N, C-alpha and C positions, 0 to 999 in steps of 0.2 A: 284172643287173650294174650298171646305173645306180643302182638302189636301194642296193645295197651300197656303191657308191662314195660316194653322198651320206651314208650312215651314217658312213663313215670320216671324211669332211670335218667332219661335225657333232661327232664325238668330238674331232678335233684342235682345233676352235674352242672346245669346252668346256674342254679342257686349257689353252688359251691365255688364257681369260677372266681369271685372276688378274692378268695383266699390265696389264689395263685398270682395276684396282680404284682407288677414290678414294684420294688421298693422305691420310696422317694429318695432323691439325692440328698446328701447331707445338708442341713440347714446352714445358711450363711447370714451374716449381718446384712440388713437391707436398707438401712437409712443412712446413706452417706451424708445427707444434709445435716444430720445430728453431729457430724464431726466438725462442722463449722470451719472448714479449711480456709475460708476467706480471712477469718480472724487470725488463725495461726500463721497465715502468710505475712502478717504484719511484723513478725519477728525476723523476716528476711533470712530464713535458714532453710535451704532446700532439703538438707538432711532431716531436719525435724518434720517437714511436710511428708517426705517419702516414708519416714518411719511411722507416721500416723496413718498413712494409707496402708502400710503393711499391718499395722495393728488392727485396722478395720477388716482386713481380709482374714487374719489369722486368730485373733483373740477369742478365747473360748467363752469368756464372760459375755461378750457381745453376741456370740452365737446362741448361748443359753437365753439371753434376754429376748432375742428374736423368737426362739422356740416358745417361750412363755407367752408371747403375744399370739403366736399361732394356736397354742393350746386354748387360750381364752376366746379366740375367734371361733373355734369349734364349740366351745361351751355356749356361746351366743346362739350358734346354729342349733345346738341340741335343745336349748330352751325355747327357741322360736318354733321348733317342731312340735312342742306341746300345744301351740296355738292352732295347729292344723289337724284335720281328721287323720285317724290312723286306719290302716288297711293291712290285714295279715292273713296269711294262708297257713293253717295248721292241720295238716293231714294226719290221720290216724289209721293204723291197721292193727287190729287186735282180735283175739279169739276168746269168745265168751264160753266159759265152762260152768254151766249152772247145775246145781243139784236139784233133786226132786222135792226139796223142802218148800219150794214156792207153791202157794195154794190160793185159789180164789173161791171162797165158799167151800162147796163140796168137791170142786174140781181141783185136782192136783196136777201141776205141770211136771212131766217126767224129766229126768236128767237129760241134758242135751249140751252140745257144743257146736259153735258156728263162728265163722269169720265175720268181721264187721269192717267195712270200708267207709271211712268218714273223711270227706274233703270239703270243709267249710271255708268260705272267705268271710272274715269278720271285719266289720267297719265300726268305728266308734268316734265320737266327737263330743268333747265337753264344750257346751255352749258358754262362751265367756261373757255372760250377762253383766257381771260386775267388773269386768276388766282385770281380774286378778292375774291371769296368764300374761296379759300385755304388760302389766306392771313388773312381773317377774323378769320378762325379757328386757325391759328398760333397766332393771337393777343389774342384770348380768352385763349389759352394755356399759354401764358405769364402771363395773369391775374391769372390763376390758380397757377402758380409758385409764384406770389406775395403773394397769400393767404397762400400757403404752408410755405413761409418764415415768414409770420405773425404768423402762428401757432407755428413755432419753436421759434420765439421771445417771444410768450406767455409762452412757457415752460421755457425758460431761465429766464424771468422776475419773474415768479411765484416761481420757485425753489429758485432763489437767494433771493428774498424778504422773502420767508418763512424761509430760513436758517438764514438770518440776524435777523429776529424776534426771531427765536428759540434760537440763542446764546445770544441775548439781554435778553431773558427770563432767561437763565442760569445766566447771570450777575445779573439780578434783584433778583434771588434767593440767590445768594452769598452775594450781598449787604445787603439783609434783614437779613441774618445770621450774618454778621459782625456787622450790626447796632444793632441787639439785644444784641450782646456781648458788644458793645460799651456802650449801655444804662445800661447794668448790671454793667459794670466797673465804669461808671460815677455815678451810684447810690451808689456804694460802696465809691467812692470819696466824694460824698456829705455827706454821713453818717459820714465819718471820719473827714471831715472839720467841720461839725456841732459839733462833739465832741470837736474838738480843740477850736471852738468858745465859747462853753459853759464853758470851763476852762480858757478862756482868752488868748489862744495862737495864735489867728488870729482875723482879723477884720470882721465886718458884711459884708463889701464889698467883701471880699474873699468868704464868704459863698454864697452871692447873685450871684457872678460871676459863681460859679460852678452850682448853681441851674438853672441859665439862660442857661448854656451850656446843661444841662440835657433836658430842654424843646426843645432846638434846635435839639438835637439828636432825640427826639421823633417825632418832625415835619418831619425830614428827613425820619424816618421810615415810616410815613404815605405816603410820596411821593413814596417810594420804593414799598409799598403795592399797591398803585394806578397804578404804572408802571407795576407791575407784572400782575395785573388783566386785564389791557388794552391789554397787549401782549397776554395773554391767550385767551381773546375774539377775538383778531385779528387772531390768529392761528386757532381758531375754524372755522372762516369763510373760511380760506384756505382749511380746511379739510371738509367743509360742515357739520359741527356738531353744534347742538344747545346748547349742554351742555357737561359736562365731563371735566376732567383734561387733560392736554397735557403731554404725556409721554416724559420725558427728562432725560438727564444725569446730573451729578453733575459737579461743576466747576473743581474739581481736575482731571477729566477725559478729559477735553478739550485739544485738540491737535492742535497746529498751523502747517499747512502743510509746509513741508520743500522742499528745492530744487527749489524754485520759483526764476527765474532770475530777475535781475533788469534792463535788456535791452531786446528788442524784435525786431523781424523782422516786417517791415511794411506790409508784406504779410498776417499777422494775420488779418488785416482789412478785407480781402476778405472773411473771415469766418463769419463776422457779418451779421445778417439777414437784417438789414436796407440797407447795401451795396448791397446785392444780390437782394433785392426788387427793389432798384433804377436801377440796371442793367437790371432786367427783364422789368421794366417799360419803359426804353429806347427802348428795342426791341419791346415791345407792341405798343408804339406810332409810332415807325418806320413802322410797318406793317400797322397801321391805315393811315399814310401818303400815303403809296403806294396804299391803297384801295381808298382813296379820289381822287387820280390821275386817277384811272381806272373808276371812276364814270362818266368821260367825254366820255367814249367809249360806243359804242352800245352794247346792250344785245340781246342774242338769246335764245328763249325758244322753245323747242320742246314739243308739246302737242298732246294729242289724247284722244278720247272717244270711248268706246265700251259698248253696253248695250242693253236694251230692252225698247221699247216705244209702248204702246198699249192703246186703249180706253176701252177695255174689259179685265177683269182679266183672262177669260178663253182663250184668244188669246195672253196672255203676252209672252208665250214661243214659239209661232209660228215663222216660218222663216220670215214672213212679218214684224214682230215686231222688228227684229234685226236692230241695228243701229251701224254705225262706222264712225269716222271722225278723221283726223290727219293733222298736218301741222307744219310749223315753223313760229314763231312770232318774227321778229326782232323789236327792239324798241330803240329809242334814244330821249333824251330830247332836243328839239330845243330851249326852253327857260325855265329857272327855276328861274328867278328873281335874279340871282347871288348867289343862295344858294350853288351851288357846289364850286364856287370860294371861298366863305366865309368858307365853310367846310375845304377846302384844306389849307387855311391860318390859320384857327383855329388849325388844327392838326400840322402844322409847328411850330406855337407858343408853343403848348403843348410839342413838341419835344425839343425845346430850353429850356423850363422850366424844362423838365426832365433831360437834360444835366446839368443844374445848380444844381438841387437837387442831382444828382449823384456826382458831384464834392464836394458839401457840405457834403454829407455822408462820403466821404473820410476824409475830415478835421475834421468832428465830431468824427469819429472813432479814429483818431490820438489823438485828444484832450482828449477824454475819457480814452484812454489807458495811455496817459501821466499823466493825473490826477490820474488814478488808481494806477499807479506805484509810483507816489509821495506820495500818501496816504499810500500805502503799506510800502514804505521805512521809512516814518516818524513814522508809527505805530510800525514797527519792532524795530526801534531805541528806541522809547519811552518805549516799553515793556522791552527791554534789560536794559535800565537805571533804570526803576522802579524795576525790579527784583534785580538788584544790590543794590539799595537803601533799598529794603525790607530786603535783607540779612544783610546789615549793621545795620538796625534798630533792626533786630532780635538779632544780637550780643549785641547791647546796652541793649536790654531787658533782655537777658541772664545774662549779667554782673551785671545789677541791682539786679536780683534775687540772684546772688552769693553774692553781697554785703549785701543784706538783711539777708542772711544766717549767715554771720559773724558779723552782727550788725553794718555794715558801712552805711546802708541805712534804711529808714523807709518803712513800708508797703505802705504808701501813695506814696512814690517815685516809688515803683514797679508798683502801679496802673497807675501812670502817664506814665511810660515807656510802659506799656501794651497798654494804650490808644493811644500813639504815634505810636506803632507798628500796631495797627488795622487801624489807619488812612492811613498809608503807604500801608497796605494790600489792602485797597480799591482802591488806585491808581494803584497798580499792577494788580488787577482784571480788572479794567477798561481798562488798556492798553493792557492786553492780549486779551480780547474780541475784542477790537478795531483792534488788529492785525489780528485776525481771520476774522472779518467782512471785513477788507481791502482786504483780499484774495478773498472773495466772490464778492466784487465790481470789482476787477480786472478780475475775471472769467466772470462776466457779460459784462464788457467792451470788452473782447476778443471774444464775441459772443459764449460763452459756450465752448471754447476750453480748453483742458487740459493744465494748466499753466506750468506743468513740461516739456511739449513738445513744448512750445511756440516758441523755436528758432531752431527747427530741420531743417528748410529749409534755415537757414542762410548760 
């Protein structure tokens, strides 16, 4: 008896062992290919590439997106398990305590109490004649595909937003550099105008005007400092860092990708995650509609039990204690209060809604691509014009320096020319960064596609 008792204890411990299994390591992002580092390499900025790799390693949104995929993979496995037979062991040990109220005709059973040892192995299998369980598994697989596309969308959005903030930070750095130079130039202008005022060569209004301009330039510098600090803090969040500076290149090393077409094939929409999500959602609900139709059909379950049943532990493994039963259990709902009809109509309405969302995703994709192309073309033209204007202003500044050398202009004229050049320089910097960011917006609108290959399928 003790031996049998020890065997039962060992079985219970063996069944409990999974509870003591080692914990899984923390989830990490797993799809480096979604980063599309080849595309980001076209900006020729190693700091940008290194930061994107760090984002891939550390960003919590990417980790959560990977976890959601893992969760839905397990949901697929759970649903697939419904297609397979089930086998369970549910042992019982209880003590019957019956009163003498039990009676069979004139014979009355006296009060008694006894132990009952019950160890059945139960098997069951729902015969999937109508394919309902298979359709449910296909539906869950489509849900998994939706989550996978959501993960890819997270990669595209995060990398695009990070890159936009990164180049905005470079612009803020350059603006701050130019602003400091403007302030230094304006301080020199104020000093020289003050000298002129003291000897009576200009009015007090002229001096006050220059001093007001100096305060305005200092206010603008404070705004640039604020913008820079906000962008640094934002980029730290992307990289999951609490402190530290953001490694970045200088403005002069910024490269605008070339070879981006101004027309595109509508097939590029099919690469967008939202389009693929809506496509998978239509398939998923289509499977659900078919499942709802099959709910009206009967179900057939094959079941069986084999095991041991005894009143004494020492006779538990005897031949007389063996038990076996098997059978087929057909079932059909004769009345469910209209629940199945309502479920079928519900799924049909969801299917029509999914079709509308699918059509809307196509229009949204086309709109965003058109808007992205319009912004890109506008930014490219503005950058081209501002670069030409900067070149002309640079020539004016150079001519003024030459005139100063030969005594045809004053040093104050040179300072004004330099100030005008720096103002135009700010416009050129802004338009160049806008042009870079417009390519990032177009990349995002194209669903993370390489813009240089956008028309290969035309």
